[in-house]
C-alpha positions in Angstrom: -7.4 55.0 48.1 -8.1 52.5 50.9 -11.4 51.5 49.4 -9.8 51.0 46.0 -7.1 48.7 47.5 -9.7 46.7 49.5 -11.9 46.3 46.4 -8.9 45.0 44.4 -7.9 42.5 47.1 -11.5 41.3 47.7 -12.1 40.9 43.9 -8.9 38.9 43.6 -9.9 36.5 46.4 -13.4 36.0 45.0 -12.0 35.4 41.5 -9.4 32.9 42.8 -12.1 31.0 44.6 -14.4 30.9 41.6 -11.5 29.7 39.3 -10.2 27.1 41.7 -13.5 25.6 43.0 -15.9 26.4 40.1 -18.3 28.1 42.6 -18.7 29.6 46.0 -16.7 32.8 45.4 -19.8 34.9 45.1 -20.7 33.9 48.7 -17.7 35.9 49.8 -18.4 38.9 47.5 -21.5 40.2 49.5 -19.8 40.1 52.9 -16.8 41.8 51.4 -18.9 44.6 50.0 -20.7 45.1 53.3 -17.9 44.9 55.8 -14.9 46.1 53.8 -16.5 48.6 51.4 -19.4 49.9 53.5 -22.3 48.8 51.3 -25.7 48.2 52.8 -27.0 44.5 52.6 -29.5 45.6 49.9 -26.9 47.4 47.8 -24.4 44.6 48.3 -26.7 42.0 46.9 -27.3 44.1 43.8 -23.6 44.7 43.4 -23.0 41.0 44.0 -25.3 40.2 41.1 -23.3 42.5 38.8 -20.0 40.8 39.9 -21.5 37.3 39.6 -22.8 38.1 36.1 -19.5 39.5 34.9 -17.3 36.7 36.2 -19.8 34.0 35.1 -19.9 35.3 31.6 -16.1 35.3 31.4 -15.9 31.8 32.7 -18.7 30.6 30.5 -16.8 31.7 27.4 -13.8 29.6 28.4 -15.9 26.5 29.2 -17.9 27.0 25.9 -14.7 27.0 23.9 -13.8 23.7 25.6 -17.1 22.2 24.7 -18.2 21.8 28.3 -21.6 23.6 28.0 -24.9 21.8 27.3 -26.8 24.7 25.9 -30.3 23.2 25.4 -30.4 21.4 28.7 -28.8 24.4 30.5 -31.3 26.8 29.0 -34.2 24.7 30.0 -32.9 24.4 33.5 -32.3 28.2 33.7 -35.7 29.0 32.3 -37.3 27.5 35.4 -35.3 30.0 37.5 -35.7 33.2 35.6 -39.2 34.2 36.9 -38.3 33.3 40.5 -35.0 35.2 40.2 -36.9 38.3 39.0 -39.5 38.0 41.7 -37.0 37.5 44.5 -34.9 40.3 43.2 -37.9 42.7 43.4 -38.8 41.4 46.9 -35.3 41.8 48.3 -35.5 45.6 48.1 -38.4 45.5 50.6 -36.9 43.1 53.1 -35.3 44.4 56.4 -31.6 44.5 56.3 -31.3 42.1 59.2 -33.4 39.5 57.4 -31.1 39.7 54.4 -28.0 39.4 56.6 -29.4 36.3 58.4 -30.5 34.7 55.2 -27.1 35.2 53.6 -25.3 33.8 56.7 -27.5 30.7 56.5 -26.7 30.3 52.8 -22.9 30.6 53.6 -23.3 27.8 56.2 -25.1 25.7 53.6 -22.3 26.3 51.1 -19.7 25.3 53.7 -21.5 22.1 54.7 -21.8 21.1 51.1 -18.1 21.6 50.5 -17.2 19.6 53.7 -19.1 16.6 52.4 -17.1 13.6 51.1 -16.6 13.9 47.3 -18.7 10.9 46.5 -21.9 12.5 47.9 -22.7 14.1 44.5 -22.8 11.0 42.4 -24.1 11.0 38.8 -27.7 10.2 38.3 -29.0 7.2 36.5 -29.6 9.1 33.4 -33.3 9.3 33.8 -34.1 13.0 33.9 -37.1 14.0 36.0 -38.5 17.2 34.5 -40.5 18.1 37.6 -37.5 17.8 39.9 -35.3 19.7 37.4 -37.8 22.5 37.3 -38.0 22.6 41.1 -34.3 22.8 41.5 -34.0 25.4 38.8 -36.6 27.6 40.5 -34.9 27.2 43.8 -31.6 28.4 42.4 -33.3 31.3 40.7 -34.9 32.4 44.0 -31.5 32.2 45.8 -29.8 34.2 43.1 -32.4 36.9 43.0 -32.8 37.3 46.8 -29.2 37.2 48.0 -27.1 38.1 44.9 -25.2 34.9 44.8 -24.7 32.7 41.8 -25.5 29.4 43.6 -22.8 27.5 41.8 -22.2 25.5 44.9 -25.7 24.1 44.6 -26.1 24.2 40.8 -23.2 21.9 40.0 -24.3 19.0 42.3 -27.9 19.5 41.1 -26.8 19.2 37.4 -24.8 16.1 38.3 -27.6 14.3 40.2 -30.7 15.6 38.5 -29.5 15.8 34.8 -26.8 13.2 35.1 -24.1 15.5 33.7 -20.4 14.7 34.1 -18.7 17.1 36.5 -16.8 19.1 33.9 -20.0 19.7 31.9 -22.0 20.4 35.0 -19.5 23.2 36.0 -19.7 24.7 32.5 -23.5 24.5 32.2 -24.0 25.9 35.7 -22.3 29.1 34.5 -25.1 29.4 31.9 -27.7 28.9 34.6 -26.1 31.4 36.9 -25.7 34.1 34.2 -29.3 33.8 33.1 -30.6 34.0 36.7 -28.4 36.9 37.6 -29.5 38.9 34.5 -33.1 38.2 35.3 -32.7 39.5 38.9 -30.7 42.5 37.7 -33.5 43.5 35.4 -35.7 44.2 38.4 -32.9 46.2 40.1 -31.9 48.6 37.3 -32.9 51.6 39.3 -30.8 50.5 42.3 -27.8 49.8 40.2 -27.5 53.4 39.1 -26.9 54.5 42.7 -24.1 52.0 43.5 -20.5 53.0 44.1 -19.0 52.0 40.7 -15.6 53.3 41.8 -15.4 50.3 44.1 -17.4 47.8 41.9 -15.3 48.3 38.8 -11.9 47.4 40.3 -13.7 44.5 42.2 -14.9 43.0 38.9 -11.6 43.5 37.2 -9.5 41.6 39.7 -12.2 39.0 40.1 -12.0 38.2 36.4 -8.2 38.1 36.4 -8.2 36.1 39.6 -10.5 33.5 38.1 -7.9 32.6 35.5 -5.2 32.3 38.2 -7.6 30.2 40.2 -7.7 27.6 37.5 -3.9 27.3 37.5 -3.9 27.1 41.3 -6.4 24.3 41.2 -3.9 22.2 39.2 -1.3 22.5 41.9 -3.4 22.1 45.1 -5.9 19.2 45.6 -9.5 20.2 45.2 -10.7 18.6 48.5 -8.0 20.6 50.5 -9.1 23.8 48.8 -12.7 23.1 49.6 -12.0 22.4 53.3 -10.1 25.7 53.7 -12.8 27.7 51.9 -15.5 26.0 54.0 -13.8 27.0 57.2 -13.5 30.6 56.0 -17.2 30.6 55.1 -18.3 29.3 58.5 -16.2 32.1 60.1 -17.9 34.7 57.8 -21.3 33.3 58.6 -20.7 33.4 62.4 -19.5 37.1 62.1 -22.6 38.1 60.1 -25.0 36.4 62.5 -23.2 38.1 65.5 -23.5 41.4 63.7 -27.2 40.9 63.0 -27.8 40.1 66.6 -26.3 43.3 67.9 
């Protein structure tokens, strides 16, 4: 019963964050799975991918109905990350637990720093798309998703704004397509590991995450985006510090 309650609460927090900020919530999912629900780092990254895929698909549907998804450009961007996501997903199963923990903590710090930057640091590009740069960024996002089980929305949105010159609303919607494709590619290499997961915890986690995402959108309309980002960044830095301390012991 305690595990069920923790899964419901953690899922709600992740969903609220995703709905309010358009990304970053999955960076909380893996630590929650490890420290609240007792998952190993390897199992948590696989479960994180399942959670990311489910919530991203739900959010993608809403953005698609609003016409905020560039399907062709998003598919091309995602295509560059599919193979790296699959390769990284296969490699993650063979990495030491401490390495995964440290890598994830470093990613959380990167996410926090990105959110603490002034809002004008992610300015739209000139409109001249650089295919090589776009492919490189897409491959990097795919690797991150496959290795650590995070969607990478906190990196995908600024990348789509600066590299492909998307407007912010369209970048958020299109990033969900990229995240979903990368997550599915990585999950394909972990099908065996997925069968041994604790679905009694993952199921409620996903359910409240999806519901929380809708509430997060409403919350974002009442609280300023920069303030939400600063609060979330501080939480992420605390989580990263805890994970690094745990890995050092």
